[in-house]
C-alpha positions in Angstrom: 0.0 0.0 0.0 1.2 3.5 -0.8 -0.5 6.9 -0.4 0.4 10.5 -0.5 -1.3 13.5 1.0 -1.5 16.1 -1.8 -3.8 18.7 -0.1 -5.0 20.2 3.1 -8.1 19.1 5.1 -9.6 21.7 7.4 -11.9 21.2 10.4 -15.5 20.4 9.3 -14.5 19.6 5.7 -16.5 16.8 4.3 -14.4 14.1 2.6 -15.4 11.9 -0.3 -13.6 8.7 -1.2 -13.3 6.9 -4.6 -11.9 3.5 -5.2 -11.1 2.3 -8.7 -10.1 -1.2 -9.8 -7.8 -0.4 -12.7 -6.0 -3.6 -13.6 -4.4 -6.8 -12.4 -0.7 -7.7 -11.9 0.4 -11.2 -11.2 -3.1 -12.2 -10.0 -3.4 -9.2 -7.7 -6.0 -6.5 -8.0 -4.6 -3.0 -8.3 -7.0 -0.5 -6.5 -6.5 3.2 -6.8 -7.7 5.4 -4.0 -8.6 9.1 -4.1 -10.0 11.3 -1.3 -11.4 14.8 -2.1 -12.9 17.7 -0.2 -16.7 17.4 -1.1 -17.3 21.1 -1.6 -14.3 22.0 -3.8 -13.4 18.5 -5.3 -9.8 19.3 -4.4 -7.7 16.0 -4.1 -6.3 15.6 -0.6 -5.0 12.0 -0.7 -4.1 9.6 -3.6 -2.9 6.1 -3.2 -2.6 2.6 -4.7 -2.8 -0.9 -3.2 -2.4 -4.4 -4.6 -4.8 -6.9 -3.1 -4.3 -10.7 -3.2 -7.3 -12.5 -4.5 -9.0 -15.1 -2.4 -8.6 -18.7 -3.5 -11.6 -19.9 -5.6 -12.6 -22.8 -7.8 -15.2 -23.2 -10.5 -17.0 -26.5 -10.6 -19.2 -27.4 -13.5 -21.7 -30.2 -13.2 -24.1 -31.4 -15.8 
């Protein structure tokens, strides 16, 4: 996980969060994170995380 603060949040600022699944690398999901001040839409935090997928199996029966 990595993130950077790119703006200032003041007292009583409302914060909105966005998560975006951009792509996959070596079987891991790459999730991009963005936090903005709701009133001005100014970015205050950006980040990225790679998430390991849960083990799953597909079973077909006919």
